[in-house]
N, C-alpha and C positions, 0 to 999 in steps of 0.2 A: 504493500500500500504506500509505503514511503517513496518507493521508486516512482509509482504512478503520480504522486503529488509533486515530486521533483520535476518530472517531465512537464507537468502542467505549468509550473513556475517558469521553466525554461522557455516555454512557448508564450508566456505572458497571457495565460488564460484569464479571461474576464469572468465575472460572476455568471452562474448559470441563468440567472434571471435578467441579465443585461439585454439591452435592446439590439445590440449589434454583434456580429460574429467576431471572434478573435482574429487578430491579424498576426500571423506568424508564418515562418517557413513551413510549407507543407510537410507534414510528418505523421507518424503513427498517432502521437498524442493529440495533434490538432484534429485528426480524423475523428477520434473519439469525441472531442469537444463539439465538433460540428454535428455529429450524429445526435448528441444530447440536445443541442440547440434546436434541431429540427423536431425532435420528439416533444420538447417543451413548447415549441410553437403550436404543435397540434393540441397539447393538453390545455393550453391557455387560450386557444382560439374561441371565437364566438361559436356557439352551438350550430348556428345556421351555416357556418363555413366548414364544419367538420366533415360532412359527406364528401366534399371535394378533396379532402385530405385523407382518403381511405388508405392509400398506400403507406402514408406515414404512420397511421394508426396500426396497421399490420406490423410494420417494422418496430414499433415501440416495444411490443412483447419480445420480438427477436433480440433487440438491443439489451433489454434488461436480463433476459435469460442467458444471453451470451456473456454479459459481465459477470454473472454469478458462476457460470461454468469456469471462467478464467480465475476469478477471485471471489469465493463465496462471501468474504467479508464485505463485498460491495453492497450486499443486501442491507447493511447497516449504514451505508453512506447517505449523505444528504440528498444527492440526486435521486437515487433509487427510491428512497422513502417519499420524497416530494412527488415523483412521478407516480408511484403506486397510490398515494393518497388521492391524487387527482383522477387516476384511472378508476379507483373504487368509487369516487364521487360520481363518476359517469356510469355507474352500475356495471363495471367491468371487473368484478371480483374473480372472474374466470382467469384473469392474468395471474393472480396469486396462486390459484390452483395449478396452472401450467408451470409456474416457477417451482412450486413444491415438487411436481412430478419430475422436472429436470434434475433437481437435487437428488431425488430418490434414485433416479437412473444412474447417477454418478456416485451413489453410496455416501452422500453427505447427510446422514440421518439427523445429526444434531441440528444443523441449520434448517433442514426440511421441517423438523418439528417446530422450530421458531416461526417459520412461515405459516405452518398450519395453524398455530395459535392466533394468527392475525385473521384467519378466515372465520366468518360469522356462521356460515351454514353448517349445521351438524352433519347433514348427509355428505357434504363435500369432505369434511374432516374424516368421517368414517371411511369414505372411499379412498382417501389418500393413505390412511393407515393400512387399508387393505392392499393398496398398491405396494406399499413398503414391505409388507409381509410377503407378498408374492415375489417381489424382487429378490428377497433373501432366499426364498424357496428355489428360484431359478439358479442362484449361486450356491445352493446346497448349504446355506448357513441357517440351519434349522432352529438353533437356539435363538438367534436374532429374529427369525420369523415368528416364533412363539411370543417374543417380547412385543413385536409390532401388533400381532393379533390380540394381545392382551389389552392394548389401548383402544380396541374397537368396542362398540356397544354390544352387550350380550344380545344375541339374536341369530337369525338364520344366516346372515352374511358372515358373521364370525365362524359359525359352524362350517360353512362352505370353505372358508380359508383354512380352518384346522384340517378339514378333509384333504385339501390340496397339499398341505404340509405332509400329511400321512402318505399321500400318493408319491410325493417327492422322496420320502424316506424309503418307500418300497422300491422305487427306481434306483436308489442308492444302496439297495440291499441292506438297509437298516431295519430289518424285519421286526425286532422287538420294540424299537422306538415307534414304528408305524402302528403296531398293535396298541401300544399305550396311548398314542394320540387319538386313535379311533375310539378307544374306551372313554376318553374325556368327552368326546362328542356324544357317545351313547348315553352317558349319565344324564344329559339334558334333553335328549330327543326321543324319549321312549314313545311319545304320542305322534311323532312326525314320521310317517311311514317311508317317505322318499329318502329323507336323510338317514333314517335308521337302516334302510336297505343298502345305501351306499357305504355306510359304516361297516355293516356286516360283510359286504363284498371285500373291503380292504382287510378286515380281520381274517377272512378266509384266505386271501392271497398271502398274507403275512405268515399264516400257519403253513401254507404250502411251501413257501420259501425256506421255512425252518425244517422242512422234511416231514411234517406231521400231516400226512395225507388224510388220516381218519378225522382229525380235528378240522381240517379244511373243509371236508365234505359236510361235516356236522354243522358248522357255522353257515355254510352256503345254503344248506337245507332250510334254515330259518328265514331266508329272504322271501318276502311275500310277493313282490312285483316281478313280472316275467322278465323284463329287460335286465335289471340288475342281477337277477338270478342267472340268466344266460351268460351275461358278461363275466360273472364270477367263475362259473364252471369252465367257460372257454379259457379264461386266464389261467386257471389251475392246470387244465389239461395241456395247454401250450407250454407252460413252465416245465411240466413233467416230461413232455416230449423233448423239449430242449435239453433237459438233463439226462436224456436216454433212459428214463425210468418208465419203460414201455408197459410193464404190467400195471403200475399205478395209474398211468395215463389211460389205459384201457378200462380200468375200474371206474375212473372218473367219467369217461365218456358213456359207459354203460349206465351209470347212475343218472347221468343227464338224460339218456334215452328213456329210462323208466319214468322219470319225472314228466317227460313229454307225453307219455302214454296216459298219465293221470290228468291231462288237460292243460299243462303249462307249456303249450306249444305255439310256436310261430314258425313261418316258413324259413326265415333266416336261421333260426335255431336248428331246424331239421337239416338244413344244408350244411351247417357247421359240423353237426354230429356225423353226417354222412361222409364228409371229407376226412374227418379225423379217424373214423372207423376204417376207412379205406387206407389212410396213411399208416395205421397200426396193423394192417393186414387182415382186418375183419370185414372183407367185402360182402360176405353172405349176410352178415348182420346189417351192413349198410344198405344192401338191396331191399331189405325189409321195409326201409323207410321210403321207397319209391311208391308214392300214392298221390291222390288228388287229381287235379286237372292235368292236361297234357303239358302245360307250361311248367307246373310244379314238378312233374315227373322228369321233364327234360333237365331242369335245374339240378335236381337231386342226382341224376346220372352224371351230369357234368361235374358236380362236386366230387363224386366218387372217382371220376377219371383224374381230376386234379390231385386228389389225395394219393392215388397210386403213383402219379408222376413225381410228387414231392418225395416219395420213398424210393425213387429211382427205377420204378417198374413201368417203363414207358410202353412196352407192348401191351400190358394189362390196361394202361390208361387209354390207349387208342382203341382197344377192344371195347371198353366201357363207353367211349364216346360214340362208337358205331351203333350202339343200342339206342342212342338218343334219336327221337323222331326227327326226320329230315326237315319237317316244317318249322322247327324251332331254330332258324338260321342264326339269329343273334346269340342264342345260348351256346350253340356249337362253336361259332366263331370265337367268342370270348374264351371258352374253355380251351380250344385248340391253340389260341395265341398264348395262353398261360402255360400250356404244356410245352409249346415250342420254346418259350423263354426258359423254362426249367431245363430243357434239353441243352440249350446254349450254356447255361450256367454249369452244366455237368461236363462241358467240353466239346459239344457238337458245333460245327461251323454254322454260320447264319443261313447260307443258301439251303443246306440240308434241312435245318429246323424249319425254315420258312416254307419249304416245299410241303412239309407235313401239314402246315396250316392251310395252304392253298388246296390241298387234296380234300379237305372237309368243307371249307367255305372261304372263297377268295375275299381278301380284304381290299377295300378301296385304297387309292394312293394315300389319302389322308390318314386312314386307319393304319396302313402299313408304316407310314412315317412316324406316327405316334408310338407304335409298337416298337420299332427299331430304336427310337430315341430313349424310350423308357427302359428297354433292355440294356442299352449302352450305359445309362446312368447307374443301373443296378450292378453292372460289371465293374464300373469304376469304384463304387462303394466297396466292392469285394477285391479291390486292387488288381483286377484283371484288365489292365489298360490295353494290352495288345488285342484282346478279343473285342473290346469296346471300339477301338479304332477300326478294326476290320468290319464291324457292323455298320458304322457310319459311312465308310467307303462303299459298302454294299448298297446302302440307301441312296448315296449320290448316283451310283451307276443305274439304279432303278429309276430315279427321278429323271435322268437324262433320256430315258426311253419313253417318257410321257410326252403327249402332244397336247397343244391347246385346242379347244373346241372352236374351230374356225368356220364351220359350215352351219347354216341355219337348220339343217336336218340333224345336226349332231346333238346328242343329248349330253349336256354338261354333267360333270361329276358333281355329286352333292358336296357343297362347300361346307367347311367347318366355320365356326364363328370368326369374325374379323379379328386379325391380330397384326402385329407389326410385320409379319411375313405374308400378308394377304395379297399376293401379287399374281394370282392365277395358279391352277393346279401344279404345273411344272415348277415354276419358280418358288412356289410356297414350300414344296417338299425340299428343294435344294437349299432354300434360305434357312429353314428350320434345322436341317442337318448340319449346314456349315456353321451356324451360330453355336450349336452344341459342340461341334468340333473345336471351335475357337475357345469356348468356355472350359473345355476339358484339357486344353493345352496342345491340341493337334492343329496348330496354327498354319503349318505348311499345307495340310490337306484343305483347310478352310479357304486359304488364299487361292488354291487351285480351283476350288468350286466357284469363286467369284467370276472366273473367266467363262463359265457356262451360263451365267444368269443373263436373261434377256432384258429384264427390267432394270433401268438405271437406279431406281429407288431401292430395289433389292440389293444391287451392287453396293450402294452407299451403306445400307443397313449392315450387310455382312462385313464390309471393310472396316467399319467402326468396331464390330465385334472382334475382328482379328486384331485390331490395335489394342483393345482391352486385354485380349489374351496374351499379346506380346508384353504388355506392361506387367501383367501378373507373372509372366515367366522371367521377368528381369532383363528384358531385351529392349532398352529405351531407344537405341539407334534405329532399329527396325520399326519400332512403334511410331517414331516421328515420321519416317518415310511413309508408313501406312496412313497416318493422319493426313499428310500432305496429299496423298493420292485420293483419300476420301474427300478432301476439300476441293480438289480439282473436279471431281465428279459432281459434287454438290453445287458448284458454281454453274454447271451446265444444266442443272435440274430446274425446270420452271416452277415447281412447288418450293417456295422459299422456306417452308418449315424445315426441309432437309438441310438447306444451307445454314439456317439458324441453329439447328440441332448439332450439326457437325462442328460448326465454329465453337459452340458452347462446350462440347465434349473435348475438343482440342485445347481450348483455353483453360478449362478446368484441370486438365492433366498438367499443363505447363505451370499452372498456379501451385500445384502440389509437388512439382519437380523443378525448382528454380534453376537447376543446372541446364535445363533445356530452353533458357530464355532467348537463345538465338532464334527460336521459332517465332518470337513475338513480332518480328518484322513481317513475316508472312501473315500472321494472325491480324496484325494491324491493317494491312492492305485489304484483307477479306472483310474486316469490320467496316471499313469505309465503303466498300462495294455493297455490302448488305444494307447499310444505312441509306445509301443512294437508291438502291432498288426498292427498299421498303420504307421510304421516307414518310408515308402517310399511315404507318401501322401503329402509331402511338406508342403504347408501352410494350408492344409485342417483341421488339428487338432488345428490350432491357435485359432479358436473360443472357443473351450472348455478350452484350456490352458489360454486364456485371462480371461475367467470367473473365473477360479481357482485362477489366480493371483489377480484378483479383490477381491475375497473372503478373501484371506490372508491379503491384504491391509486394507480391512474394519475391520478385526480383530486386526489390529495394528501390524501384522507380516511382517514388511517391509523387513527384510533380506531375508525371504523366497520368498517374491514377487519379489525382485531384482534377486535372484538366478534363479527363473523360467524364468524371462524376458530375462536374459543374456544367459542362457544355452539352453532353449527349444523353445522359440518363434522365428519364422523365419521371419514373414512378418508383425507383428503388435507390434513391440517393442515400437514405439512412443505411440500407444494407451495404451499399458500396463503401461508405465511410467506415462502417463496422469491419468490413473485410480488410480495409487498409490497416485499421487498428490491429486486427488479429494476425495479419501476415507480415507485419513489419519486422525486419531483422535488426536487433540492437546495434550491431556494429555499423550498419549502413545509416541507421537513424542518428547515431552520434555524429557521423560525418556531416549529415545534412544540417543538424542543429548547430554544428561548429562553424561550417563554411557557408551555409546558405546556398550551396551549389544546386543548380537545376540539373535534372537527369532526363529531361524530356527529349526523346528522339525526334528527328525531323518528321513531320507529318504531312 
């Protein structure tokens, strides 16, 4: 805080309530002062004028929360208190709530509690204590989560938080603690069946984790509602299957089946039992569950097939699938796709596995693309990068064989919902595959796919994804070349939103990587061109301009950043000043304050 005040004195900062802006050499500290000045202008403005200052109002919350992120003690400063008081006077107590949430996310519990005490609404305070408890659960700090939950009012909200803590303890394999937490809830919720059933479900899972299968089934049997009961038994059975306790798992599934026969049945529960019986080698028992309508029978047979495939018995899986009525195309297709994915995970190549899917029910290009991408991601999670790469290359080869529907007599392929790759069937498949290739680190493959795209917009989209992949791989030189290529394509694209988005992405990267500041010359030229082309767009170009301003600030070029903020930004000036404040480098700032030198490049 003393450093901050010293910088303010060096700049000759005037009082926050002064009528004129401070006059000093552009610097990080001056940027903060100007941002505060603009916010106070909004706070003290006539109510009739405030609607026209909406952008400043939005930035006010950003400014205050950012100050607190950098220095939580700022909450106690004169400016922040003054601003908050005026905001609260304008019925904007939501700002305090947002500030408290920011602090909770950053694990500043003591200061968050101080902010919460300033909030008048009981419901808001309770909600924030709940957020604090859940944040500690996510970080597996369960004792602190208890402490935060203890500050909540007694009621159903606190019970749900305690159950969430117990769930977290189960995931962390803290079975005894999870059972104790659930018992605390049980003491108060004997009459609340929904909460009681969730509590019993957790206690049953905890017993199963401890290896007490008999106790787990006993507790699960006391659950009254169908859904929590099914979830408990499914969870217990899956845990036993995972631990290779085959006999115990079979006993659990059979207990589940008996309960279904007594009327506690749903279709989803029957499908889960059928799949697990098949997985455990009890196909005959699973086939007894094939009943009901043709659709229900088809789904049950498909579940049996998937269960056999999960156990590695693919011939039996395909045999079960052949028994499914041919009219149930969707059921057959989904089960065949799942079996094919399991075959790939067991080591079979994509073309062979996909051929098995096509033999039962051909997939549309969009369905095939989604299936290949989902399988590739699963392979990556299992550290099988080579198979994932082969699969995505296989998808690119398939996409290249697709044709657009050019004839009036041609029946177009059913389209999927609009997405950033919604460029027609062929380019959509290529774009989705190439983006995933880039995200998974196969940037060379993704770069090659760009050459096959017919849509310029698709080329820009994939090229930016390749640049992001190169950044993640620690290859900044290639990333810069790729951004330059994307910018060249975007300049030729009539839809200016692609130009704006590309420029913003490029500038944001340079802002985070000051060693790439040589790229600012190209970015500046593109900014001028975008402004010239989109001169009547109002605030629409502010996103790209803000990114460029940030890039200059991160490179220590404060004078240029100030010039852009004052002359070109229309709606995000507070944000720009705040970025200058946050990205200034102390060594460069000291030079500016000492010499008053300008760092503005020729524009």
